N, C-alpha and C positions, 0 to 999 in steps of 0.2 A: 734659698728664699730670695724673693725679688724686692728691691727697694728703689724708690724714686728719690734720688739724692737732692738735697737743697744745694744750689750752686751760687747763692748770693749772700747768705748770712755773714760769711767771713769777710766780705769786702763791701757790705752795705753799711754806710756810715751810721744810719739810724738804728742799726741792730747791734746790741751788745749782750743781749740775753733774750731767750725765748723759752717760756715755760720753766724757767729756773726758779727754784724755791727761794724765798727770802733768806738772807744770811742769818745764821743763829750761832750760838756758842758751840764750840767743839766739845763733845763729851761722849762717853761710851756707856750705855746702860747695861745693867746686869739684872737677873731675876730677883736677887735679894742681897742683903748686906754681907752675909757670910761668903758668898761667892766673890764679890768684888774685893773684900778684905784680903782674900787669899792670893790676889794677883799683883805682881809688880808692875810699875808704870810702863816698862818696856813691852810687856806682854798684854796690856789691858785691851787694846783694840783687836787682838788676835784670839782671845780666849773666851769672849762673851758668846753665849748661845743665842743672844738676840742680834748679833752682828756677824755676818758672813764676810770674810775677807776674800775678795776675788783676785788676789795676786796669784801669779803663776804663769804658766805657759798659755799664751793667746795665739790665735792665728793672726798673721800680719802680711799685708800686701803694700809694698812701697811703689809709689808712682813718681819717678824722677821727672817725668814730663806730665804735668797736671792735666794737659789736654787729653791725655789717654785715660783718665778716670771717667768711666761711663756714667751718664746721668741715670740710666736705668741699670742698677747694679744687681746682678744675679750672683749671690754668694756661692751658690752651688757650682757655678762655672768658673770661679776664681781659683787660681793655683796659689794658695797661701803658703808663706813661710811660717816658721814658728819664732816667737819673740817673747822674752820674759817681761812681765809687767809686775812692778814698775821698772822702767828703764828709759834711757834716751837713745833714739835710733842712731845717732851719730857714733855711739859707742858700741854699736852692734853691727857695724859694717855698712850702714846706709848713710850716705853723705859723710861729712867730716865736721869736727868741731870748728867753730868760726868765732874768733875773738874780734870784737870791735868796741870802740868807745866813741861817744859823741855822735858820729855819723850813723846812718842806717845801712843795711845790707842791700838796699834798693834805692832808686832815685827818690829824693825827698819832695813829694808833692801831696801833702796831707789834704784830704784823707785818702788819696788814691794809693793803692798797693798793687803789686803785680798779681795777675790772676793766672792765666794759662800760658802767657807768652814768656819769652826769654827776658831776663833782667837786663835793662839797658845801662849805660854807664852812669856812675854815681859821682857826686861832687862833694868835696870836703875842703875845709880851710886848714885842717891840721893833719900832720903826718909825723909819726914818732921819729922817722929818719930823714924827713925832708923839711921840717920846720913849718912855720905858719905862712902859707901862701895858697892861692887857689890851685886846686889840683883835681884831675879827673881820673877815675879808675874804671876800666872795663872789666866787669866781674868774671867774664868767661861763661862757662856752661852753668849758670845759676838760674834756678826757677823757684817758684813757690811750691816746693815739693809737697806731696800729700801721702799720708799713711793711713791705711784702713785696718782697724783692729776688729777681731771677732772673738767672742767667747760664748760658750754654751753654759747655761746654769739649769739645775734641776730644782723645781719648786714643788713642795708637798701640798700646801694649802694656798691656792691662788686668791682666796677671798680676803686674806690678811693685807693690811696696809704695808707697803714696802717702799723704802726710799733708797736710792742709790747715791752714794757720795764719792765724788772724785776729788781727792785732796790736792791734785796738781796735774794740769795738762797744758803743754805749751805747743802752739800758741793759743789754740782754741779747739772746740770740739762740737760736732753735731752728733747727737745720740739717737740711735734707732733700736727698736725692739720688735721682733717678730713681724717684720715687714712694714712697720709704721715709724714715722718721725716722732721723737719724744721732745727734744729741745736742743737749745744751743747755749754755749757759754764761752766767754773770753775773760781774760784776767788770769794769767797762767798760774800764779801762786796762791790764788784764793780758792777755797772749796766751792765746788759746783754740785748742787743736789737737785735731783729730779724725782718726782712722785711716779712710781711705776704701778701704783694700785690700779687694777682693772686692765693693765696692759700685759700682765703675765698670765700664763695658764699653768695648770697643774701638769707637771712633767717637764718636758724639754723646752727650753726657751733660748732664743738667739739674741745676743747683744752685739751691736755694731757701732763702732765709734770712728768717725772720720776726723782726722787731725790735719790742719794746714800748717805749713811752716810759718807763715805770717798771716796776720789778720789786721783789721783796723786798730785793734787794741795794741798792736806792736808799736805804733807811734807813741804810746804812753809808757812803754817798757824799754826805754833807751838806756838800760843799765850798762855800765862798763864791766863786761864779763863775757865769758864764752857763751855763745848762743846755741842752745840745744833744743830738741823737740821730742815730743812723745808723751805718753802717760807715765810721768816720772815719779809720782807718789802713789800711795795706796788707794785701792778702790774698795769701798765697803758697801755691802747690801744690808740694810737695816730692816728688821721685822718689828712692827709696832702694833701694840694692842690699844684698844680704845681708852684704857686706863693708864697708858704710858705718858711720859713727859715729852713735850715738844721742844722746850727751851728752858734754860736756867740762867740765873744771874746772881751775882754777889757783890755787895758794896760795903766798904768799911768807912767809918768816920770816927775820929778821935774827939771826945768831949771831956769836959771837966771831971765827970764821974767814971771815965773809962771809955772803952771803944764800943761803938754801936755797929752791929753786923746786921745787914738787911739781906735776906735770902728771898728770892722770888722764882717762880716757875710759871711757864705757860704749859697748859695741859690740853689734851685732845678732847676732854669732856670735863664737866664740873664734878671733880672727884676730891677725895681727901688727900692732902699731901702732908707728909711728916718731914719737917726740917730739923736737922740736928747739927750742933757744933760740938766737937769733942776733942779733947787732948790736953795733956799737961795738967791734969786734975780738974779740968772743966768739962762738964757735959750738960747740955740743955737741949730740950726737944720741944717743938711747938707743932701741933697739927692744925691745919687750916683747910677749910673747904673752898675750893676754887669757885670763883664767880666770873662768868663770861670768859672762862679759859685762863684765868689768872689767879695765882695764890701767892701770898707774901707773908713772911714772918720777920719780926724785928727783935733782935736780942740786944738789950741795952745794958750799959754799965758793966761791960766785960773786963775783968782783971786778967790781962793776957801779957805774955812776953812778946815784945816787938821783934819783927823780922829784920835782919840785916845780913850782909854777905858773910860776916864772920861767924854769926850764930843764926843760921837760917831756920828759925823756929816756925813750924807749920802746924796748923790745926786741921783736923778732918771735918769736912762738911758733907752731910748726906741729904739727898732729896729722894724721898721714898713714897711710892704708891702701892696699890695692891699687887701690881705686876712688874714693878720696875724699881731699881735702886741705882742712883748715880752718886758716886763718891768723888769728891775733889779735895784738894788741899789748898789752904789759904793762909797767908800770913798777914799780920797787922803792922802797918808802918805809915808814916806821914812823909810827904815830900813837899818842899817849898823852896823858893828862891828869895832871899832877902839881901838887898843891896848887892846883887850879883854874886852872892854866896849860895852854893847849893847845899841844902840841909836835908839830911835824912834823920827822921825821928828827933828833930831839933838840934842835931849836931852836924857841923860842917864836915864834909868828906871830899876827898879827891878821887875821882874815878880813874882806874887804870885799865884801859880797855883795848880791844881789837875788833876789827871787822870780821865777820864770819859769813862766808858764802856756803850754801849747800853745794858742796862739790866733792867729788871722789875721782881719783886718778883713773879708775877703771870703769866708772859708771856715770860720770858727769853730775847732773843735778840730783841723781838718785842716791840717797843715803839710807842705810839700814839703821835700825835702832842702835846696834852696836857702834856703828860709825858716829852717830850723833853723840852717844855717851862718851866715846873716845875723845871727841873734840872738846867737850865740856870738861872732862877730867884733865886734859892737857892744859886748859886755861887755869884750873885750880892749882895744878902742879907748879905752874910758873907764876903764881900770884897775880893772875889776871882776874879782876873782879867784875868786869863789864864786857858785854858783847853787843855790838851793833849788828843787827840782822841785815847786812847789806846784800842786796837792796830791795828786799821784798819780805813778806811774812814767811817765817820758817815753818817747818813741820811742827805741829803743836807739841810733839814730844820734847823738842829742844827747850821749850818754855817750861814744861813740867820739870825737866831735869835741872834747869837753872834755878827754879824754886828750891828744890831739894838740896842742891849742892851749894847754893849761895852765890849767885851770879846776877848782877844787875843787867837789865835788858833795855837797849834802845831799839824799839821795834819799828821797822820801816814798813810802809805799804808798797804795793807793786806799781809804783808810779815814779818815773824819773824822766825828766827832760833836760835840755841844756839851754843856755842863754841864747844861743843863736837859733833857737827853734821857736820863734814867737807865735807862729800860726797855731801850733798845737796848744798854746797857752791862752788862746782867745776864748771868750765866753761860749763860742760855738761848741767847745769841747767840755763845757761845764758838766752836763749830765754824765759823760764818760768818766770824768774825774770822780764825781760823786759815787758812781757805781763801784769804782775800784775801792774807794775808802770805805763805803758801806759794806763791801764784801769782807773786809778785814776786821773792822772794829768789833762787831758782835761775836765773831769767832773767838776772840781772845779776851772775853770779859772776866774769866774766872781765874783769880789768884796769881796771874803772872806778874812778875816784878818789873813792870814797865816803868822806866823813869821818863825821859823825854819820849814823846810819841811822834816819830817823824812821818809827816804826811806825804813827803815827796821830795826827791833830790832835785836840785837845780831848777826849782819850780817857783820860788817865792816871788819872782818878778811878774808872774802872769796873773791877769785879772781873774780868770776862772778859778784859780786856786783859792783866793780869799772869798769867793762867792759860793763855796761849797755849803750845803745845808748844815746847820749846827749839829744835827743828829749824826752826821758823818764825821764830826770832828771831836766829839767828847766821849770817848770810851771810858768805862769805869776804870778807876785806878791810874789813869794817865794824866799828865799835866795838861 
C-alpha cells in the first residue's frame, strides 16, 4: 500500500499534535461488573473484550540514514524486519543506548533539530571526567534515525467507533492507516489517542507508524537517563458503543461530617450512569442521567478508613452504563503542609523514598507488568514508602500497584530542562509546556496517591513555567 509521508511534523516548531484526541483518564472498560471483578490489575488491560491489545510482532524497517526514507512509501516494496512491540529499538540491535545528562545529543539551537543530515559537533560545559569547562564533541556517525512500524489488524464491524491508544512512543509518531495520514503526537511518556472511526474497513487493515529519534519535543525532555526510541509501551485498540463512557473522574474532600466523594463521567450520549462506592461495609449507588454528555454523583458524609502507606485501605468505585462498566479503586486521605511540616491525614510523616526509572537491563524503557510489580515489591521489602517517577509519567499500572501496596508517589511529568537552557524556557515554548502537562494530568485523575506533583525538573526559573494555564496545573488529588 502506498503512503505519502509527512516530512515536517517532527521538526515544525508550531506542531506538537495533529488530530490527537484530548487527554483523558486512563481506564479499561468491561461489558459488566462481574467480568471486571474477576480480573487482577496486572491483567486488566489485556482481558477486556472491549479492548484489543496490539502488542506482539510487528514489521519494522530501520533507516540509519533518514534521507533514505522515501516520501512516497510503498509498504509492499519494503523489505521489513520483525520487531516485538513494545520494545526499544536500541535493545533489538538497531543503534545503541545513549546516556546523556544536561546536554543534548545534537547541537543546541532551539527549536532546530537535525533532520536528514549528519549531526555536527555538540557543545557542553560539563564532562564527568573533564570537569567544568567549554568542550566540543564530534558525535561521529549520528543521525536522526527513523523507524517505520507496520501491523495488520482484522476488523469485524467497521461501523463501530474505534480509538487507538499508544501508551508510550519515543520521540514522536506519525500514524497512517490504509494509505491515509491519521495524526501526529510528541511527548514520549504521555498517552496518544486517535479516532480511527471511518478509517477502518471490515476485514484486513494496515497500520503504519513512523518514529523519529528526535523531534521538537526532545528539547523539553532533557532527562538525565539513557535515551531510547520506539513504541515502548502497550498499544490498545478500543471499541466503543454509543452508550459507553468517554472519561471518568473522582475527587475526595474531608468535611466535618466525614468524606465527600464526587464521581463524574463524560458520556458519548445522554444516558443513565450508575455510580457506586463499595467496600469495608460501605455500599452506596446513585444513578444519574447525563446532560450534555456529563453525569455526576456526590456521596456525602462517608464514614471511611483513611488510606496510608502502612494500611492502604482502598474502596471500589464503579461507573456503569447499559454497555460498559469501569472499576477503579480509591482511597481517602488528606495532604497538607503546615509550617514546613508535611502532614498526611493530619499526622506528620517522613517520606523514605527512591527515584524510579522505567528501565530494564534487557528491554530499556519497556517494562512488563511483572517487571513493574517486582520493582514495587522490592520497595516494600526494604521499607521504602515513596517513589518519585523520575523523570516522566510512569505506566499507569505502577500507580495502581502503588495504591494497593501502600507507596506514596511523587509524580513527574515529561518535562525537564536545565538552568543553562534559558531559550527553551522562554514564553515562546509556553504552549509546548502546557501540552506536556495537559497530557499527563487528566490521565492520572483516579485514585493515585500523588503527594507533591512535580511539573518539571530544572524548570522553575523559566517564565513559561509559571505561565502555564491553571487547568494544566491542578490535577485532582495533587498538591
